[in-house]
Every structure is written in C-alpha cells, then in structure tokens.
C-alpha positions in Angstrom: 5.0 15.2 34.0 8.7 14.8 34.7 10.5 12.0 32.8 13.3 10.1 34.5 16.5 9.7 32.6 16.0 6.0 32.0 12.6 6.7 30.4 14.1 9.3 28.1 16.8 6.9 27.0 14.2 4.2 26.4 12.1 6.5 24.2 15.1 7.6 22.2 16.0 4.0 21.7 12.5 3.1 20.4 12.6 6.1 18.0 16.1 5.2 16.7 15.0 1.6 16.1 11.9 2.7 14.2 13.9 5.0 12.1 16.5 2.4 11.3 13.9 -0.2 10.5 11.9 2.2 8.2 15.1 3.1 6.4 16.0 -0.5 5.9 12.6 -1.4 4.5 12.7 1.6 2.1 15.6 -0.2 0.5 13.2 -3.0 -0.6 12.2 -0.7 -3.6 15.7 -0.9 -5.2 14.9 -2.2 -8.7 11.6 -3.7 -7.6 8.1 -2.6 -6.5 7.2 -5.9 -4.7 4.1 -4.9 -2.8 1.4 -2.3 -2.4 2.9 1.2 -2.0 6.4 -0.1 -2.5 7.8 -1.2 0.9 6.7 -2.8 4.1 6.1 0.5 5.8 3.9 1.5 2.8 5.8 4.8 2.3 4.6 5.2 -1.3 8.0 6.5 -2.3 10.1 5.6 -5.3 13.8 6.2 -5.3 13.6 7.3 -8.9 12.8 10.8 -10.0 10.6 11.3 -13.1 12.4 14.3 -14.6 10.9 14.3 -18.1 7.5 13.6 -19.7 6.9 9.8 -19.7 6.3 8.0 -22.9 3.8 5.1 -23.2 5.7 2.1 -24.7 3.1 -0.8 -24.3 -0.3 -1.8 -23.1 -1.6 -5.2 -22.3 -5.3 -6.1 -22.4 -6.3 -8.7 -19.8 -9.9 -8.6 -21.1 -11.1 -8.6 -17.5 -12.0 -5.7 -15.1 -9.1 -4.6 -12.9 -9.4 -3.0 -9.5 -6.0 -4.2 -8.3 -2.6 -2.6 -8.7 0.6 -4.0 -10.2 3.7 -5.1 -8.3 7.1 -5.8 -9.8 9.7 -8.4 -8.9 12.4 -10.5 -10.5 11.9 -8.7 -13.8 8.2 -9.4 -14.0 4.9 -7.6 -13.4 2.1 -9.3 -11.4 -1.5 -8.2 -11.2 -4.9 -9.7 -10.3 -8.3 -9.2 -12.1 -12.0 -9.3 -11.2 -12.4 -12.7 -13.0 -10.0 -14.2 -10.4 -6.9 -14.4 -12.6 -3.4 -13.6 -11.5 -1.3 -12.4 -14.5 2.5 -12.5 -14.9 3.8 -10.2 -17.5 7.3 -9.3 -18.7 8.6 -5.7 -18.3 7.7 -5.3 -22.0 4.0 -6.2 -21.3 4.0 -9.7 -22.7 2.1 -12.5 -21.0 4.1 -15.3 -19.3 1.5 -17.2 -17.3 -2.0 -16.9 -15.8 -3.2 -18.5 -12.5 -6.9 -18.8 -11.7 -7.7 -18.2 -8.1 -11.4 -18.9 -8.5 -12.7 -15.5 -7.4 -12.0 -11.8 -7.7 -8.5 -10.5 -6.8 -9.1 -6.8 -6.0 -6.2 -6.1 -3.6 -2.6 -5.7 -4.9 -0.6 -8.9 -4.6 2.8 -9.4 -2.9 6.0 -10.6 -4.5 8.7 -12.0 -2.3 11.5 -14.6 -2.8 10.1 -16.0 -6.1 6.6 -16.3 -4.7 3.5 -14.3 -5.3 0.7 -14.0 -2.7 -2.9 -13.1 -3.7 -6.0 -12.8 -1.7 -9.5 -13.2 -3.1 -13.0 -11.9 -2.3 -13.9 -15.5 -1.5 -11.5 -15.2 1.4 -8.6 -17.4 0.2 -5.0 -16.4 0.3 -2.8 -18.1 -2.3 1.0 -18.6 -2.5 2.0 -19.1 -6.1 5.4 -19.9 -7.6 6.4 -16.7 -9.4 8.3 -18.5 -12.2 5.8 -21.2 -13.1 2.4 -19.9 -11.8 1.8 -23.1 -9.9 0.0 -23.0 -6.5 2.2 -23.7 -3.5 -0.4 -23.3 -0.7 -3.8 -21.9 0.1 -5.2 -20.6 3.4 -9.0 -20.0 3.7 -10.6 -17.3 5.8 -14.3 -16.6 6.5 -14.5 -13.2 4.8 -13.3 -11.4 1.7 -9.7 -10.2 1.5 -9.7 -6.6 0.3 -6.2 -5.5 1.4 -2.8 -6.5 0.1 -0.7 -9.0 2.1 2.5 -7.8 3.7 5.4 -9.8 5.2 8.1 -9.9 7.9 11.1 -12.1 8.4 12.9 -14.0 5.6 13.7 -17.5 4.4 12.2 -20.3 6.4 11.1 -17.8 9.1 9.1 -15.5 6.8 5.5 -14.7 7.8 2.7 -13.4 5.6 0.4 -10.9 7.3 -3.1 -9.9 6.0 -6.5 -8.9 7.1 -10.0 -10.3 6.3 -13.6 -9.3 6.4 -14.0 -12.1 9.1 -12.5 -9.4 11.4 -9.2 -11.1 11.9 -5.6 -10.2 11.1 -3.8 -13.4 10.0 -0.2 -14.4 10.4 0.7 -17.4 8.1 3.9 -19.3 8.3 5.1 -19.2 4.7 7.2 -22.4 4.8 4.3 -24.5 6.1 1.4 -22.6 4.6 -0.3 -22.7 8.0 -2.0 -20.0 10.2 0.4 -19.2 13.1 -2.0 -16.8 14.9 -5.1 -14.7 14.4 -5.7 -11.3 16.0 -9.4 -10.4 16.4 -10.9 -7.0 15.8 -14.6 -5.9 16.0 -15.3 -5.4 12.3 -13.9 -5.8 8.8 -10.3 -5.2 7.9 -10.2 -3.5 4.6 -6.6 -2.3 4.4 -3.0 -3.5 4.2 -1.1 -3.7 7.5 2.0 -1.4 7.6 5.0 -3.2 9.2 8.0 -1.8 11.1 10.2 -4.2 13.1 8.0 -6.7 15.0 5.0 -4.3 14.8 2.0 -4.2 12.5 -0.1 -1.0 12.3 -3.5 -1.0 10.6 -7.0 0.6 10.9 -10.2 -1.3 11.1 -13.8 -0.8 10.3 -14.3 -1.0 14.1 -13.0 2.6 14.2 -9.7 1.6 15.9 -6.1 1.9 14.9 -4.5 -1.3 16.0 -0.8 -1.9 16.8 -0.1 -5.6 17.0 3.1 -7.5 18.1 4.0 -9.8 15.2 5.8 -12.2 17.4 2.9 -12.9 19.7 -0.2 -11.8 17.8 -1.3 -9.7 20.7 -2.2 -6.0 20.8 0.4 -3.5 21.8 -2.1 -0.7 21.6 -5.6 0.1 20.3 -6.6 3.8 19.6 -10.2 4.6 19.0 -10.7 7.1 16.2 -14.5 7.0 16.1 -15.3 5.8 12.6 -14.3 3.4 9.8 -10.6 3.3 8.8 -10.7 1.8 5.3 -7.3 3.1 4.0 -3.9 1.7 4.9 -1.6 3.5 7.3 1.9 4.7 6.3 4.8 4.4 8.7 7.5 7.1 8.5 10.2 7.2 11.2 8.5 7.1 14.5 5.0 8.1 13.3 2.0 6.5 11.5 -0.2 8.5 9.2 -3.7 7.5 8.2 -7.2 8.8 7.1 -10.7 7.7 8.1 -14.0 7.5 6.3 -15.2 10.8 7.8 -12.4 12.7 6.1 -10.1 13.2 9.1 -6.4 12.7 8.7 -4.2 11.7 11.6 -0.6 11.6 12.7 0.2 9.2 15.6 3.4 8.9 17.6 4.3 5.2 17.7 6.5 5.6 20.8 3.8 7.3 23.0 0.7 5.8 21.1 -0.8 9.3 21.1 -2.4 11.3 18.3 0.1 14.2 17.5 -2.3 16.1 15.2 -5.4 15.6 13.1 -6.9 17.5 10.2 -10.6 17.6 9.3 -12.5 18.2 6.1 -10.7 15.9 3.7 -13.6 13.8 2.4 -13.7 10.0 2.8 -10.3 8.4 2.6 -9.9 5.0 0.8 -6.6 6.0 -0.7 -3.4 5.7 1.4 -0.8 8.4 2.1 2.6 8.7 0.6 5.3 10.4 2.7 8.6 12.1 1.9 10.5 14.9 3.6 8.0 17.3 5.3 5.1 16.3 3.0 2.3 13.8 3.0 0.0 13.3 0.0 -3.3 11.4 -0.1 -6.3 11.2 -2.4 -9.9 11.4 -1.4 -13.3 10.3 -2.5 -14.2 14.0 -2.9 -11.9 14.0 -6.0 -9.1 15.9 -4.4 -5.5 15.1 -3.7 -4.2 16.7 -0.5 -0.7 17.6 0.6 -0.2 18.1 4.4 2.7 19.4 6.4 4.2 16.3 8.1 5.0 18.3 11.3 1.7 19.9 12.1 -1.0 18.8 9.6 -1.6 22.1 7.9 -2.7 21.9 4.3 0.1 22.9 1.9 -1.8 22.5 -1.3 -4.7 20.6 -2.9 -5.4 19.5 -6.5 -8.9 18.7 -7.8 -9.7 16.1 -10.4 -13.0 15.1 -12.1 -13.3 11.7 -10.4 -12.8 10.0 -7.1 -9.3 9.1 -6.1 -9.4 5.5 -4.7 -5.9 4.5 -5.7 -2.9 5.8 -3.8 -0.4 8.4 -4.9 3.3 7.7 -5.3 6.1 10.2 -4.7 8.9 9.9 -7.3 11.6 12.5 -6.6 9.9 15.9 -7.1 6.8 14.5 -8.6 3.5 13.0 -7.3 2.0 10.4 -9.5 -1.6 9.1 -9.2 -4.6 7.9 -11.1 -8.2 9.1 -10.8 -11.5 7.6 -11.6 -11.8 10.4 -14.2 -9.6 8.2 -16.4 -6.4 10.2 -16.2 -2.9 9.6 -14.9 -1.5 12.8 -13.2 2.0 14.0 -12.5 2.1 17.0 -10.1 4.9 19.0 -8.7 5.4 17.8 -5.1 6.3 21.3 -3.8 3.5 23.3 -5.4 0.8 20.9 -6.5 0.8 22.2 -10.0 0.2 19.8 -12.9 3.3 18.9 -14.8 1.6 16.4 -17.1 -1.4 14.1 -17.5 -2.3 11.2 -19.7 -5.8 10.0 -20.6 -5.9 6.3 -19.9 -9.3 5.9 -21.5 -11.0 4.3 -18.5 -11.4 5.0 -14.8 -8.5 3.8 -12.6 -8.4 2.8 -8.9 -4.9 1.5 -9.3 -1.7 2.6 -7.6 1.3 3.1 -9.8 4.4 0.8 -9.6 7.6 2.5 -10.4 11.1 1.1 -11.0 14.0 2.3 -13.0 12.8 3.9 -16.3 9.4 2.1 -16.0 6.0 3.1 -14.6 3.1 0.6 -14.6 -0.5 1.4 -14.0 -3.8 -0.4 -14.7 -7.4 0.7 -15.6 -10.8 -0.7 -14.7 -11.5 -1.8 -18.3 -8.6 -4.4 -18.0 -5.6 -2.6 -19.5 -2.1 -2.5 -18.0 0.1 0.3 -19.3 3.8 0.7 -19.3 5.4 4.1 -19.4 9.1 4.8 -20.0 10.8 7.8 -18.5 14.3 9.1 -18.0 15.1 9.3 -14.3 17.8 11.2 -12.5 
C-alpha cells in the first residue's frame, strides 16, 4: 500500500499528540500517586528511584480485609476495604477519617482536586470530600465496580470514567454528579480505563479491546482478542499494552488500530503492565513476573514467586516493585530481573504499591497498610 503525503502527515500528527499527552499525564505523579498505577495512562512508573534498601517506618491495621490499593494525594493516603470503608490516613499512618460506602471497595480509589472517588461491589460510585470524608454525590450502576475510576478534563468540566459489571463504561459529570453518557459492551468490565487525550482504552470480558471517544461516548475502534481481558491496559506513546486471561500479551498501535505483536504462554493476566524505556513488566496468575521487550515482545527475563501476582508492578528508577500472594514485597533489578531485596509482609497481598518521594505504601489482605521509607536519587 502506498501512503499519500497527507496521510503520512496525519499519522505523524496523531503519534506526536499521543506522545505529548502521555508525557503530560506522566507529570501527574509529581509528589502524588493519585490513582491506580500512578497516572491517567496507567504507566506504572514512579519518577523516584529506590536506590537503597527501604525501611519499614509504620503500619496501620484497618481490622478489615483489603483487596484494594492505596493512592496518595494532598499529603494523605486513601484506601478502601472489604467492609466498605474508605480510610484516610496521614503519611505517617495515622487515621484521619473513615467513610462507609455500604459495600466492599475492592478497586483502588481515585484522588483528584480534593475529592476521592470510590466504587463498590454493590455498583455505586461515590465522590467524597477528601478533607472531611463527607459524601458529595453517588451514582448507581446495575453491576459491581471492580476497576478503579479514571478522569479527564479539569475544574467544572472534569469527567469521571469507570466500568461496571452491567457491561457499561460510564462518564459522570463531576460537577453535577450525573451520568453524561454510557458506552455498552457485551460483557463485564473488570479493569480501569487508560486515558490519553480524548480517548479511553480498555479491555472487556467480551474479548474486545475498546477505544472510546470521551467527548461522544462512541467507539473509535473495537479489536477482537478472542478471550476475556480482565487486566487494565497501559498507554505508552502511541501504543497500548495489555494481557488477556489466556496468557497472551499484546502491543497495539493506537494510530493504525492494529496489533503490532503478541506473546503467548504468560499465564492468566489480572495484573496490569508497567512500562519504561524498552521494557514492559507484568505479573501473572502463574506466579511469574515477566519482562518483555517493548519493541518486539521477546521475553527479556522472568522471576518466579511462590504465589499468584494479582497486583500490578511499579517501575521506580532501576527497580521493579511488586507484591505477591506469597506474602512478600519484592524489589527486582529492572535490567536483569535479579532480586535486590524482599520483605515478608505477613499476609498475601493483591495490592499495587503507591510511591512518592521517600515513601512507599502497600496493603495486605489481612487489613494492614505499610509505609516504607527509602532514600531516592
């Protein structure tokens, strides 16, 4: 096929825009970790390098089971529990307030502009004042909410984007607390939508990767993968990376809407990928953390644990940080996959770490939230 000059220019413009938007969203992580995997593109990358062995400095016992992950904003930590409580903690692990949502909060919450957004297994999405813990609005869906909310826009034009087991992706006007549009899929939505510009990218249990225009709520594209996609996608530059429940891992070109490469044999993916440089890391239900070459999908290294990896890894400088259901927190060398250090948490963890300057926060299924101090460079 011969491309005309105007088509080439158009494709270059799209790629440049996606790169610029992804770079902008990466800056959200400065001093905060406001949502699942750190930024709107779900890159899973911290700007801080964990150069020395971290030191545990506090733990907080919620006395409730935790399957959620912490987020950090405005000098506070926010996390949900299986009993339906949303906790606000200081950066020293002290309780500030607790909001009861009435049902389990399993997905990570979202912090934005002094509001915290939490979805429940009963199907309600709450907006809560981050300073007082008071409810601002509630939107009901007809299915459980298992993925974290994301957002686009700001101020009075900000929208909250999330999926439900009623098969819909929702767009809620944050100022009014009202549904602006719903996009229908053919099965459950288990993941967090990744956002770049006016585009949301997410996989569904209908076996499709969906690309939705956030301005209209209409599909830009729908790519059939053939089986459940339970994990969230990660947007890096002009590509999206994601795994499915059959253990295949994919790279899709967002400009052409074509699969660039795929890698089989990874075990079921519930974890979501972290991307930096030429490397992609993701955990699997087969107890293995994989590192793929971003350009062609070849396996660079793999690291075996003694438990399933349901939480998602985070790249912090030259380290990969993740928790396993074997009850350990691991720090690996990003380049080689060798273990730098590990810490026994005392209980299985399906949580994704939150990392800001000199502080790492992680939760365990027995209800503990841990704070680790480290010297970054």
